C-alpha positions as CSV (number, residue, x, y, z in Angstrom):
1,X,-41.3,-28.0,-8.2
2,X,-42.0,-27.6,-12.0
3,X,-40.5,-24.1,-12.0
4,X,-37.0,-25.5,-11.2
5,X,-37.3,-28.2,-13.9
6,X,-38.0,-25.5,-16.5
7,X,-35.4,-23.0,-15.1
8,X,-32.6,-25.6,-15.1
9,X,-33.7,-27.6,-18.2
10,X,-34.0,-30.9,-16.3
11,X,-35.4,-33.3,-18.9
12,X,-37.1,-30.5,-20.8
13,X,-35.9,-27.6,-22.9
14,X,-34.8,-24.7,-20.6
15,X,-37.6,-22.2,-20.5
16,X,-37.4,-19.2,-18.1
17,X,-40.8,-17.9,-19.0
18,X,-42.4,-21.3,-18.2
19,X,-40.4,-21.5,-15.0
20,X,-41.6,-18.1,-14.0
21,X,-45.2,-19.2,-14.7
22,X,-44.9,-22.2,-12.4
23,X,-43.1,-20.3,-9.7
24,X,-45.9,-17.7,-9.8
25,X,-48.6,-20.4,-9.4
26,X,-46.9,-21.8,-6.3
27,X,-46.0,-18.4,-5.0
28,X,-49.6,-17.3,-5.1
29,X,-50.5,-20.3,-3.0
30,X,-48.0,-19.1,-0.3
31,X,-45.0,-21.4,-1.0
32,X,-42.0,-19.5,0.4
33,X,-39.5,-21.3,-1.9
34,X,-41.5,-20.4,-5.0
35,X,-41.8,-16.8,-3.7
36,X,-38.0,-16.6,-3.3
37,X,-37.4,-18.1,-6.7
38,X,-39.9,-15.8,-8.4
39,X,-38.1,-12.8,-6.7
40,X,-34.9,-14.0,-8.2
41,X,-36.4,-14.2,-11.7
42,X,-37.6,-10.6,-11.3
43,X,-34.2,-9.5,-10.0
44,X,-32.2,-11.2,-12.8
45,X,-34.7,-10.7,-15.6
46,X,-35.1,-14.4,-16.3
47,X,-38.4,-15.0,-18.1
48,X,-39.7,-11.7,-16.7
49,X,-38.7,-8.1,-17.0
50,X,-36.2,-6.9,-14.5
51,X,-38.3,-5.4,-11.7
52,X,-36.5,-4.7,-8.4
53,X,-39.7,-3.6,-6.7
54,X,-41.5,-6.9,-7.6
55,X,-38.4,-8.8,-6.4
56,X,-38.5,-7.0,-3.1
57,X,-42.2,-7.7,-2.7
58,X,-41.9,-11.4,-3.2
59,X,-38.8,-11.6,-1.0
60,X,-40.8,-9.9,1.7
61,X,-43.5,-12.6,1.5
62,X,-41.0,-15.4,1.7
63,X,-39.0,-13.6,4.4
64,X,-42.1,-13.2,6.6
65,X,-42.4,-17.0,6.5
66,X,-38.9,-17.4,7.8
67,X,-37.1,-18.2,4.5
68,X,-33.5,-17.4,5.4
69,X,-32.2,-16.7,1.9
70,X,-35.1,-14.3,1.3
71,X,-34.4,-12.6,4.6
72,X,-30.8,-12.1,3.7
73,X,-31.5,-10.8,0.2
74,X,-34.2,-8.5,1.5
75,X,-31.7,-7.2,3.9
76,X,-29.3,-6.4,1.0
77,X,-32.0,-4.6,-0.8
78,X,-32.9,-2.4,2.2
79,X,-29.2,-1.7,2.8
80,X,-28.6,-0.7,-0.8
81,X,-32.0,0.8,-1.5
82,X,-32.8,-1.6,-4.4
83,X,-36.5,-2.0,-5.1
84,X,-37.2,-0.3,-1.8
85,X,-36.3,2.9,0.0
86,X,-32.9,2.6,1.6
87,X,-33.5,1.7,5.3
88,X,-30.6,0.5,7.3
89,X,-32.8,-0.3,10.3
90,X,-34.9,-2.6,8.2
91,X,-31.7,-4.1,6.7
92,X,-30.4,-4.9,10.2
93,X,-33.8,-6.4,11.1
94,X,-33.7,-8.8,8.2
95,X,-30.0,-9.6,8.5
96,X,-30.5,-10.4,12.1
97,X,-33.5,-12.7,11.4
98,X,-31.4,-14.7,8.9
99,X,-28.2,-14.6,11.0
100,X,-30.0,-16.0,14.0
101,X,-31.1,-18.9,11.9
102,X,-27.4,-19.5,11.0
103,X,-27.2,-17.8,7.6
104,X,-23.4,-17.1,7.2
105,X,-23.6,-14.2,4.8
106,X,-26.2,-12.5,6.8
107,X,-24.0,-12.9,9.9
108,X,-21.1,-11.3,8.1
109,X,-23.3,-8.5,6.8
110,X,-24.8,-7.9,10.2
111,X,-21.2,-7.6,11.5
112,X,-20.4,-4.9,8.9
113,X,-23.5,-2.9,10.0
114,X,-22.2,-2.9,13.5
115,X,-18.8,-1.7,12.3
116,X,-20.2,1.0,10.1
117,X,-22.9,2.1,12.7
118,X,-25.6,1.7,10.1
119,X,-29.0,0.9,11.6
120,X,-27.4,0.1,14.9
121,X,-24.9,1.9,17.3
122,X,-21.3,1.2,16.4
123,X,-20.3,-1.9,18.4
124,X,-17.0,-3.7,17.5
125,X,-17.6,-6.4,20.1
126,X,-20.9,-7.4,18.4
127,X,-19.3,-7.1,15.0
128,X,-16.5,-9.5,16.0
129,X,-19.1,-12.0,17.4
130,X,-21.0,-12.1,14.1
131,X,-17.9,-12.2,12.0
132,X,-16.8,-15.2,14.0
133,X,-20.1,-17.0,13.5
134,X,-19.8,-16.5,9.8
135,X,-16.1,-17.4,9.7
136,X,-16.5,-20.8,11.4
137,X,-19.1,-21.7,8.8
138,X,-16.6,-21.0,6.1
139,X,-17.8,-17.6,4.9
140,X,-14.8,-16.0,3.2
141,X,-15.7,-12.4,3.9
142,X,-16.4,-13.3,7.5
143,X,-13.0,-14.9,7.8
144,X,-11.3,-11.9,6.3
145,X,-13.2,-9.4,8.5
146,X,-12.5,-11.4,11.6
147,X,-8.8,-11.4,10.7
148,X,-8.9,-7.6,10.4
149,X,-10.4,-7.4,13.9
150,X,-7.7,-9.6,15.4
151,X,-5.0,-7.7,13.6
152,X,-6.2,-4.4,14.9
153,X,-7.4,-5.6,18.3
154,X,-10.9,-4.3,17.6
155,X,-13.7,-6.1,19.4
156,X,-11.2,-8.8,20.3
157,X,-7.8,-8.8,22.0
158,X,-5.1,-8.1,19.4
159,X,-3.7,-11.4,18.3
160,X,-1.5,-11.5,15.2
161,X,-1.4,-15.3,15.2
162,X,-5.2,-15.5,15.2
163,X,-5.3,-12.8,12.5
164,X,-3.0,-14.8,10.2
165,X,-5.0,-18.0,10.9
166,X,-8.1,-16.4,9.5
167,X,-6.3,-14.5,6.7
168,X,-5.0,-17.9,5.5
169,X,-8.4,-19.5,5.8
170,X,-9.8,-16.7,3.5
171,X,-6.8,-16.8,1.2
172,X,-7.3,-20.6,0.7
173,X,-10.7,-19.7,-0.7
174,X,-9.2,-17.3,-3.1
175,X,-9.8,-14.0,-1.3
176,X,-7.5,-11.5,-3.0
177,X,-6.9,-9.1,-0.1
178,X,-6.3,-12.0,2.3
179,X,-3.8,-13.5,-0.1
180,X,-2.0,-10.2,-0.3
181,X,-1.9,-10.0,3.5
182,X,-0.5,-13.5,3.9
183,X,2.1,-12.9,1.2
184,X,3.1,-9.6,2.7
185,X,3.6,-11.2,6.1
186,X,5.6,-14.1,4.7
187,X,7.8,-11.7,2.8
188,X,8.4,-9.7,5.9
189,X,9.3,-12.7,7.9
190,X,11.7,-13.9,5.2
191,X,13.3,-10.5,5.0
192,X,13.6,-10.2,8.7
193,X,15.3,-13.6,8.9
194,X,17.8,-12.8,6.1
195,X,18.6,-9.4,7.7
196,X,19.2,-11.1,11.0
197,X,21.7,-13.5,9.4
198,X,23.5,-10.8,7.4
199,X,24.1,-8.1,9.9
200,X,24.0,-7.1,13.6
201,X,21.3,-5.0,15.0
202,X,22.1,-1.3,14.7
203,X,20.3,1.7,16.3
204,X,18.5,4.0,13.9
205,X,20.9,6.7,12.8
206,X,20.4,9.7,10.6
207,X,22.8,9.5,7.6
208,X,24.1,12.6,6.0
209,X,24.2,16.1,7.5
210,X,22.2,17.0,10.6
211,X,21.1,20.3,9.1
212,X,19.3,18.6,6.3
213,X,17.5,16.4,8.7
214,X,16.5,19.3,10.9
215,X,15.3,21.3,7.9
216,X,13.3,18.3,6.6
217,X,11.5,17.8,9.8
218,X,10.8,21.5,10.3
219,X,9.3,21.8,6.8
220,X,7.3,18.6,7.3
221,X,5.8,20.0,10.5
222,X,4.9,23.3,8.8
223,X,3.2,21.4,5.9
224,X,1.1,19.4,8.4
225,X,0.2,22.6,10.4
226,X,-0.6,24.7,7.3
227,X,-2.6,21.9,5.6
228,X,-4.7,20.9,8.6
229,X,-4.9,24.3,10.3
230,X,-6.3,24.4,13.9
231,X,-7.4,20.7,13.5
232,X,-3.8,19.5,13.1
233,X,-2.9,16.4,15.1
234,X,-1.5,17.6,18.4
235,X,1.4,15.1,18.6
236,X,3.5,14.8,15.4
237,X,4.4,11.2,16.5
238,X,0.8,10.2,15.8
239,X,1.2,11.0,12.1
240,X,4.6,9.5,11.4
241,X,6.8,7.0,13.4
242,X,10.5,7.9,13.9
243,X,11.5,5.0,11.5
244,X,9.2,6.6,8.8
245,X,10.7,10.0,9.2
246,X,14.3,8.8,9.3
247,X,13.6,6.6,6.2
248,X,12.2,9.6,4.4
249,X,15.2,11.9,5.2
250,X,17.7,9.2,4.2
251,X,15.8,8.5,0.9
252,X,15.7,12.3,0.1
253,X,19.5,12.6,0.7
254,X,20.3,9.4,-1.2
255,X,18.3,10.6,-4.2
256,X,19.9,14.0,-4.1
257,X,16.7,15.9,-3.6
258,X,16.4,19.3,-1.9
259,X,14.6,19.5,1.4
260,X,11.5,20.8,-0.3
261,X,11.4,18.1,-3.0
262,X,12.1,15.4,-0.3
263,X,9.2,16.6,1.8
264,X,6.8,16.6,-1.1
265,X,7.8,13.0,-2.1
266,X,7.5,11.9,1.5
267,X,4.0,13.4,1.9
268,X,2.8,11.9,-1.4
269,X,4.2,8.5,-0.7
270,X,2.7,8.4,2.8
271,X,-0.7,9.3,1.4
272,X,-0.4,6.6,-1.3
273,X,0.5,3.9,1.3
274,X,-2.4,4.9,3.4
275,X,-4.8,4.7,0.4
276,X,-3.4,1.3,-0.6
277,X,-4.1,0.0,2.9
278,X,-7.8,1.0,2.6
279,X,-8.0,-0.4,-0.9
280,X,-7.2,-3.8,0.5
281,X,-9.9,-3.8,3.1
282,X,-12.6,-5.7,1.1
283,X,-16.1,-5.2,2.6
284,X,-14.3,-3.6,5.6
285,X,-12.3,-1.1,3.6
286,X,-13.2,1.7,5.9
287,X,-12.5,-0.2,9.1
288,X,-9.0,1.2,9.7
289,X,-10.3,4.8,9.6
290,X,-13.1,3.9,12.1
291,X,-11.1,2.0,14.7
292,X,-10.2,5.1,16.8
293,X,-10.5,8.8,16.4
294,X,-6.7,9.0,16.4
295,X,-6.4,6.6,13.4
296,X,-9.2,8.3,11.6
297,X,-7.4,11.7,12.1
298,X,-4.1,10.2,10.8
299,X,-5.8,9.0,7.6
300,X,-7.6,12.3,7.0
301,X,-4.4,14.3,7.6
302,X,-2.4,12.3,5.1
303,X,-5.1,13.1,2.5
304,X,-5.2,16.8,3.4
305,X,-1.4,17.1,3.3
306,X,-1.3,15.4,-0.1
307,X,-3.8,17.9,-1.6
308,X,-1.9,20.8,0.0
309,X,1.5,20.0,-1.4
310,X,-0.1,19.4,-4.9
311,X,-1.8,22.8,-4.7
312,X,1.1,24.7,-3.0
313,X,4.3,22.7,-3.5
314,X,7.1,23.9,-1.2
315,X,9.8,25.4,-3.4
316,X,7.3,26.2,-6.1
317,X,7.3,23.0,-8.2
318,X,6.6,19.3,-8.0
319,X,9.3,16.6,-8.3
320,X,9.3,14.7,-11.6
321,X,8.1,11.0,-11.8
322,X,11.7,9.6,-11.9
323,X,12.7,11.4,-8.7
324,X,9.6,10.2,-6.9
325,X,10.1,6.6,-8.0
326,X,13.8,6.7,-6.8
327,X,12.7,8.3,-3.5
328,X,10.0,5.6,-3.1
329,X,12.5,2.8,-3.7
330,X,15.0,4.2,-1.3
331,X,12.3,4.9,1.4
332,X,11.1,1.3,1.2
333,X,14.6,-0.1,1.6
334,X,15.4,2.2,4.5
335,X,12.1,1.5,6.2
336,X,12.7,-2.2,6.1
337,X,16.0,-1.7,7.9
338,X,14.9,1.1,10.3
339,X,11.7,-0.6,11.4
340,X,13.7,-3.5,12.8
341,X,15.9,-1.3,15.0
């Protein structure tokens, strides 16, 4: 195809305008490859003005002829509303057509549509199936998303070994969030082994005075109730684990904070940790808040409590940055120990 020769400068001077001219001639004769390439020229502004609508139009012509890359890209345009009106149902239609022909990226994107319930009813089983199809073809996002499903037991039986297998596969291709997940697991395993060698297992114990611990938990419950109102989570254990609460109490005492300052630091740090987990989710950043109503409520309550203590700090003032950093350091150290017992 002459268009490719001019676009890539194969034996001739690179000339995008000439490439677009030759693509257009072939596209007008119904050649799906030329229609796809011409759409790309419009999309990227190579030899032609950037024109998303024209790109979508040529993609549609190629997609109708079964061109998988065109089908996938048309799906993206409908999902994002680029060059066409946003239409998740249409996006699913085109993703599915490409996915059924084995297009790995389309398979992954179709999986995300099932997770997000966009254009289709939410269906984690179907999402996992499509992520798997993409993953086995080497699609890095498909590998990462399948790992998430295994880690959380969503759409597949929970299987940490399988999760790490797919995280490693994605990490080997340079996926940042997958790398972080693998490194975190390795660090945890190393710390656990060192801890096992250094000391005997001990039951979780509250250090310091019992009155401080009781006051800390009482105030924490009050903050949760006042921040969330009637919609507060019924069981406090669904918001914080015993190990997390004990670690927070110990960190507050070790840092020399008052009960009020300790609770504020604990609420802020918990919200920050929750936010960091979502930040690492890649294309499935919102997966953890959609797995179950309970997990979604937990994430929402952390955010609401954070805003509440910032607006109405118990005791009347916020802790300084140095106090928060010392608390966070102590909390992390305590949690590593308490989570094992």
